[in-house]
C-alpha positions as CSV (number, residue, x, y, z in Angstrom):
1,M,91.3,86.1,96.6
2,S,88.2,87.4,94.9
3,A,85.9,86.4,92.0
4,R,84.0,88.8,89.7
5,R,81.9,88.8,86.5
6,D,83.5,90.1,83.3
7,G,80.9,89.6,80.6
8,G,79.8,86.0,81.1
9,D,83.4,84.9,82.2
10,V,84.4,84.8,85.9
11,V,87.8,86.3,86.7
12,V,89.5,85.0,89.7
13,S,92.1,87.3,91.3
14,F,94.8,85.8,93.4
15,S,96.8,87.4,96.3
16,G,100.1,86.1,97.7
17,V,101.3,84.7,94.4
18,E,104.9,85.2,93.4
19,G,105.3,86.6,89.9
20,A,102.7,85.7,87.1
21,L,100.7,82.4,87.3
22,T,101.3,79.8,84.8
23,S,99.8,76.4,84.0
24,W,101.7,73.4,83.0
25,S,100.6,71.1,80.2
26,G,98.4,73.7,78.6
27,A,95.3,75.5,80.1
28,P,94.7,75.5,83.8
29,I,92.5,72.6,85.0
30,G,90.4,72.0,88.2
31,F,88.2,75.1,87.9
32,E,84.4,74.6,88.4
33,L,81.5,76.9,87.8
34,C,78.4,76.5,90.1
35,A,74.9,77.5,90.6
36,Q,72.5,74.6,91.6
37,S,75.2,72.2,90.7
38,C,78.8,72.4,89.6
39,R,80.6,71.6,86.3
40,F,84.1,71.8,85.1
41,A,84.9,74.8,83.1
42,A,87.6,76.0,80.6
43,A,90.0,78.6,82.0
44,R,93.1,80.6,80.9
45,V,95.8,82.3,82.7
46,E,96.1,86.3,82.5
47,G,99.1,87.2,84.5
48,G,98.1,87.1,88.3
49,T,94.5,86.2,87.4
50,V,92.5,83.2,85.8
51,R,89.6,83.7,83.5
52,V,87.1,81.0,83.7
53,L,85.2,81.0,80.5
54,R,81.4,81.2,80.4
55,D,79.5,78.2,79.4
56,G,76.0,79.9,79.1
57,Q,74.7,78.5,82.3
58,P,74.0,80.4,85.6
59,V,77.0,81.0,87.9
60,T,76.8,82.0,91.6
61,R,80.1,80.3,92.7
62,V,83.5,79.4,91.3
63,R,85.7,76.7,92.9
64,Y,89.2,75.2,92.2
65,A,90.8,71.9,93.1
66,W,87.5,70.9,95.0
67,A,88.1,67.1,95.4
68,D,89.9,64.7,97.8
69,T,92.8,64.2,95.4
70,P,92.4,67.0,92.7
71,V,94.3,67.1,89.5
72,V,95.8,70.7,89.3
73,N,98.3,72.4,87.1
74,L,98.3,76.1,88.2
75,Y,101.5,77.3,89.7
76,D,103.2,80.7,90.4
77,V,106.9,81.3,89.6
78,A,107.9,79.8,93.1
79,N,106.1,76.6,91.8
80,M,103.4,76.9,94.5
81,T,99.9,76.0,93.6
82,P,96.9,77.8,95.2
83,T,94.9,75.8,97.8
84,S,91.5,74.5,97.1
85,F,88.8,77.3,97.3
86,E,85.2,78.1,96.7
87,L,84.2,81.8,96.2
88,V,80.9,83.7,95.6
89,V,81.0,85.3,92.3
90,E,80.4,89.1,92.7
């Protein structure tokens, strides 16, 4: 798994997913952009990656499902969801 900048967005690439990713009930939820503090961010699925959309604030890290009981809706074709993670944005 890795995270890189693409313009102001952050693109998260996943390894070990089966087929394309999908989000149930609309756009994927559970993504946060972080610098000094973290904030939830809009995201969209693009095949085997997720684009976390820019919000005009600084970004050094991205995280997903970062809670004791996170609400998530991102799955692959085997109905497996990624585990929680925090990545440094390159």
